[in-house]
C-alpha positions in Angstrom: -0.9 -4.9 -18.8 0.6 -5.6 -15.4 -2.8 -5.8 -13.7 -4.2 -8.1 -16.4 -1.2 -10.5 -16.3 -1.5 -10.6 -12.5 -5.3 -11.2 -12.6 -5.0 -13.9 -15.2 -2.2 -15.7 -13.2 0.4 -15.5 -15.9 3.3 -15.0 -13.5 2.0 -17.8 -11.3 1.8 -20.3 -14.1 5.3 -19.5 -15.4 6.7 -19.6 -11.8 5.4 -23.2 -11.4 6.4 -24.4 -14.8 9.6 -26.4 -15.2 10.8 -24.0 -17.9 9.6 -21.4 -20.4 6.2 -22.0 -22.0 4.8 -21.4 -25.4 1.8 -19.1 -26.0 -0.5 -22.1 -26.4 0.5 -23.5 -23.0 0.1 -20.2 -21.2 -3.3 -19.5 -22.9 -4.5 -23.0 -22.0 -3.1 -22.8 -18.5 -5.0 -19.7 -17.6 -8.1 -20.2 -19.8 -7.5 -17.4 -22.3 -7.6 -16.8 -26.0 -4.4 -17.8 -27.9 -4.2 -14.7 -30.0 -5.0 -12.3 -27.2 -2.5 -14.0 -24.9 0.2 -13.7 -27.5 -0.3 -9.9 -27.5 -0.3 -9.7 -23.7 2.9 -11.8 -23.4 4.7 -9.7 -26.0 3.7 -6.5 -24.2 5.0 -8.0 -21.0 8.3 -8.8 -22.7 8.6 -5.1 -23.9 7.9 -4.0 -20.3 10.7 -6.3 -19.0 8.2 -8.3 -17.0 8.8 -11.5 -19.0 11.7 -13.0 -21.0 11.3 -14.6 -24.4 13.4 -17.1 -26.4 12.9 -18.6 -29.8 13.4 -22.3 -30.4 12.4 -24.0 -33.7 10.6 -20.9 -34.8 8.4 -20.8 -31.7 8.5 -18.3 -28.8 8.8 -19.5 -25.2 8.1 -17.1 -22.3 9.4 -17.0 -18.8 9.5 -14.7 -15.8 12.2 -12.2 -15.3 13.9 -12.1 -11.9 11.7 -9.2 -10.8 8.5 -11.0 -11.8 9.6 -14.2 -10.0 10.3 -12.3 -6.8 7.4 -9.8 -6.7 4.6 -11.0 -9.1 4.2 -14.7 -8.4 2.0 -15.7 -5.5 4.3 -18.5 -4.5 7.1 -16.0 -3.7 7.3 -14.9 0.0 7.8 -11.3 -1.3 4.9 -11.4 -3.7 3.0 -8.1 -4.2 0.3 -9.6 -6.3 -2.6 -9.0 -3.9 -1.6 -5.3 -3.6 -1.6 -5.0 -7.4 -5.0 -6.7 -7.7 -6.4 -4.3 -5.1 -5.0 -1.4 -7.0 -6.5 -2.8 -10.3 -9.9 -3.3 -8.8 -10.2 -0.3 -6.5 -7.5 2.4 -6.8 -7.2 2.3 -10.6 -10.9 3.0 -11.0 -10.8 5.9 -8.5 -8.0 7.5 -10.5 -10.2 7.7 -13.5 -12.0 10.5 -11.6 -8.9 12.5 -10.6 -10.0 15.6 -12.4 -13.3 15.6 -10.6 -11.5 14.9 -7.2 -9.4 18.0 -7.8 -12.5 20.1 -8.6 -14.4 18.9 -5.5 -11.5 18.3 -3.1 -12.9 15.0 -2.0 -12.6 11.3 -2.7 -14.4 9.7 -5.6 -16.0 6.6 -4.1 -19.5 7.9 -4.9 -18.8 8.3 -8.6 -16.7 5.1 -8.8 -18.6 2.6 -6.6 -21.8 4.4 -5.6 -20.6 4.5 -2.0 -20.9 7.7 0.1 -17.6 9.6 0.3 -17.7 9.5 4.1 -17.7 5.7 4.2 -14.0 5.4 3.4 -13.6 1.6 3.9 -17.0 0.5 2.6 -15.6 0.5 -1.0 -12.5 -1.4 0.0 -14.6 -3.9 2.0 -17.4 -4.0 -0.5 -17.3 -7.8 -0.4 -15.7 -10.4 1.9 -13.3 -11.3 -0.9 -12.2 -7.7 -1.4 -11.7 -7.3 2.3 -9.5 -10.4 2.6 -7.5 -9.3 -0.5 -6.9 -5.8 1.0 -5.7 -7.3 4.2 -3.4 -9.7 2.3 -2.2 -6.7 0.3 -1.2 -4.9 3.5 0.8 -7.9 4.7 2.6 -8.0 1.4 3.6 -4.3 1.7 5.1 -5.0 5.1 7.0 -8.0 3.9 9.0 -5.5 1.8 9.0 -2.4 4.0 8.6 -3.5 7.6 12.3 -4.0 8.5 13.4 -0.5 7.4 10.8 1.3 9.6 10.9 -0.9 12.6 14.7 -0.6 12.8 14.8 3.2 12.2 14.8 3.8 16.0 15.8 1.8 19.1 12.5 0.4 20.3 13.9 -1.8 23.0 12.8 0.7 25.7 9.2 -0.1 25.0 8.3 -3.7 26.1 4.5 -3.5 25.6 3.6 -2.6 22.0 0.1 -1.9 20.5 -0.1 -2.1 16.7 -3.2 0.1 16.3 -6.0 -1.4 14.2 -9.8 -1.9 14.4 -12.2 1.0 14.9 -9.6 3.1 16.7 -11.9 6.1 16.9 -14.4 4.2 19.0 -12.8 1.0 20.4 -11.0 1.0 23.8 -7.3 1.5 23.4 -5.2 -0.7 25.7 -2.5 0.8 27.8 0.9 0.3 26.1 4.5 1.6 26.1 4.5 2.1 22.3 1.7 2.6 19.8 2.4 1.9 16.2 0.3 3.8 13.7 1.3 2.4 10.3 -0.3 4.1 7.3 -3.3 5.3 9.3 -2.9 9.0 9.6 -2.7 9.6 5.9 -6.3 8.4 5.5 -7.7 11.2 7.6 -8.0 15.0 7.7 -6.1 16.9 10.4 -9.1 17.1 12.7 -9.6 13.4 12.8 -5.8 12.8 13.1 -5.8 15.1 16.2 -8.7 13.2 17.7 -6.9 9.9 17.3 -3.6 11.1 18.5 -5.2 12.6 21.7 -6.8 9.2 22.4 -3.4 7.5 22.0 -1.7 10.0 24.2 -4.3 9.5 27.0 -3.8 5.7 26.8 0.0 5.8 26.5 2.0 5.0 29.6 4.2 7.8 31.0 7.5 7.7 29.2 6.0 5.8 26.4 6.0 6.7 22.7 4.2 6.7 19.4 5.8 5.3 16.2 4.1 6.8 13.1 4.9 5.1 9.8 4.1 7.1 6.7 5.7 8.3 3.4 7.1 11.8 4.2 7.0 14.7 1.8 9.9 17.0 1.7 9.4 20.3 3.6 9.0 22.2 0.4 6.5 19.6 -0.8 8.4 19.3 -4.1 9.1 15.6 -3.6 9.6 12.7 -3.5 7.5 12.0 -6.6 6.2 8.7 -5.2 5.0 10.5 -2.1 3.3 13.2 -4.2 1.5 10.5 -6.1 0.5 8.8 -2.9 -0.9 12.1 -1.7 -3.0 12.4 -4.9 -4.2 8.8 -4.2 -5.3 9.9 -0.7 -7.3 12.6 -2.5 -9.2 10.2 -4.7 -9.6 7.5 -2.0 -9.6 9.0 1.4 -10.1 12.2 3.5 -6.4 12.5 4.1 -3.1 13.4 2.5 0.7 12.7 2.8 2.4 15.2 5.1 5.8 16.8 5.8 7.8 16.2 9.0 6.8 19.6 10.3 3.1 18.9 9.7 3.4 15.7 11.7 5.3 17.6 14.4 2.5 20.1 14.7 -0.1 17.3 15.0 1.8 15.3 17.5 2.8 18.3 19.6 -0.8 19.5 19.7 -1.8 16.1 21.1 0.9 16.4 23.9 3.7 14.3 22.5 7.3 15.6 22.7 10.9 14.7 21.7 9.9 14.5 18.1 12.3 12.6 15.7 11.9 11.5 12.2 14.0 9.3 9.9 13.9 9.0 6.1 14.6 5.3 5.5 15.4 5.5 1.8 12.5 3.1 1.2 8.8 3.8 0.5 7.9 4.5 4.1 9.5 6.6 6.7 9.4 6.7 10.5 8.5 9.2 13.2 9.0 8.7 16.9 7.6 11.0 19.6 7.4 10.5 23.4 4.9 11.1 26.1 
């Protein structure tokens, strides 16, 4: 329901309207069937995604505060691109979760006909999908960037490299601080070690690495959201979500020391280690 309303632009239309709209206006505005739209809008009301008021025997619909803030594209904190990426890519992979558990590998071949080893081919399967995914990542950091970037005092590191590109092959510039945001969870331990060793070699003496991931509790019994993320890594990547001690082992093996981690209370947590 949420995915369909986002894709149709229901929240966008209501955000730009001067007031609540009737079913006919919403259906006409997004090019949809009147009767089908009525069902979708009523489901959104029950899910607390929309409000409804009755005037003269007719229902008028509007955004809730949450929908106005997070589901309308005109909002600076919109998460619409991420939801559309999830609808068009992630959601389809989850349909093969049982098979992923049987095989222990991602389900891109079954879902999109893309070899399991080509992790980002499915995500970048068209220019439009690639652009949407990049916009989705920007949306995530509009909500979560501050909590992880203020978890530690980073003022000691004047030259920062926010790692991107083909970081397994491309030259890594020398820097005081390397930020690896939601990178390691895509990869198995061996590939993580390979990347961390490359970062360590490029890092200036006294420099550091900031790893941004969603941390599992040490007993792996929570948080629930991180457990679900880890299942998502199963159906979509080679990786997993990890505990602080797991990251400690990976970073120590690459040569990093003075390991610290901080649970931010938000979706993503922060790890800092020094060279």
